[in-house]
C-alpha positions in Angstrom: 7.2 13.3 19.7 7.3 12.5 16.0 4.3 11.9 13.8 4.6 9.5 10.8 2.1 8.1 8.3 1.9 5.6 5.5 -0.4 4.7 2.7 -1.3 1.2 1.4 -3.6 0.1 -1.4 -5.8 -3.0 -1.0 -6.1 -5.6 -3.8 -9.4 -5.6 -5.7 -12.1 -7.3 -3.7 -10.1 -7.5 -0.4 -11.6 -4.7 1.6 -13.7 -6.9 3.8 -10.8 -9.3 4.4 -8.6 -6.4 5.4 -11.2 -5.1 7.8 -11.9 -8.5 9.3 -8.2 -9.1 9.9 -8.0 -5.9 11.9 -11.0 -6.8 14.1 -8.7 -9.3 15.8 -5.1 -8.0 15.5 -3.0 -10.6 17.4 -1.6 -9.6 20.8 1.9 -10.8 19.7 1.9 -8.2 16.9 0.8 -5.4 19.2 3.4 -6.4 21.8 6.3 -6.2 19.4 5.3 -2.6 18.6 4.7 -1.6 22.2 7.8 -3.2 23.5 10.1 -1.7 20.9 12.3 1.3 21.6 10.1 3.4 19.4 8.1 4.9 22.3 4.8 4.3 20.4 2.0 6.4 21.8 -0.6 6.3 19.0 -1.2 3.9 16.1 -4.3 4.3 14.1 -5.3 2.8 10.8 -8.0 4.2 8.5 -9.5 2.7 5.3 -11.7 4.1 2.6 -12.4 2.7 -0.8 -9.4 0.4 -0.8 -6.9 2.9 0.4 -5.4 2.5 3.9 -3.8 5.4 5.8 -1.8 4.6 9.0 -0.8 7.2 11.5 1.6 7.0 14.4 2.9 9.3 17.2 6.1 8.0 18.7 9.5 8.9 19.9 11.7 7.1 17.3 10.4 6.6 13.8 13.5 4.6 12.8 12.9 2.1 15.6 9.4 1.4 14.5 10.5 1.1 10.9 13.1 -1.4 12.0 10.3 -3.4 13.8 8.3 -3.4 10.6 11.2 -4.5 8.4 12.9 -7.1 10.6 10.6 -8.5 13.3 9.3 -12.1 13.1 5.9 -10.8 14.3 5.6 -8.4 11.4 6.7 -11.1 9.0 3.9 -13.3 10.3 1.4 -10.5 9.9 2.6 -9.8 6.4 1.8 -13.4 5.6 -1.8 -12.7 6.7 -1.9 -9.6 4.6 -0.4 -11.4 1.5 -2.9 -11.0 -1.3 -4.9 -8.4 0.6 -2.5 -5.5 0.3 -1.0 -4.5 -3.1 2.7 -5.0 -2.9 4.2 -2.6 -5.4 7.6 -2.0 -3.7 7.1 1.8 -3.7 7.9 4.0 -0.7 4.7 4.0 1.4 5.7 6.6 4.0 4.1 10.0 3.7 5.6 13.4 4.5 3.7 15.6 6.8 3.0 18.8 4.9 0.7 20.6 7.4 -0.4 20.4 11.0 -2.8 22.8 12.8 -1.6 23.6 16.2 
């Protein structure tokens, strides 16, 4: 089981819009993740002071990245997040540097 994480920054004044959007994540978005070949077990999103941290446990990180980059469902969700998330084109994936076992 792989563990991957990412970081995003929210645009100024968009914290509540981000949180509200995540109160009703569309079923069609969840389905594309769960029905992918990634073997997604856990997907959690945390937010504090305009910084978002996402964490996943899954079998195939490349498969979930492919879903995020190419699926129509993700593209639709990205439209919802347009203007809410800062799009700076930087690599958002984080390296795991420590895990207590």
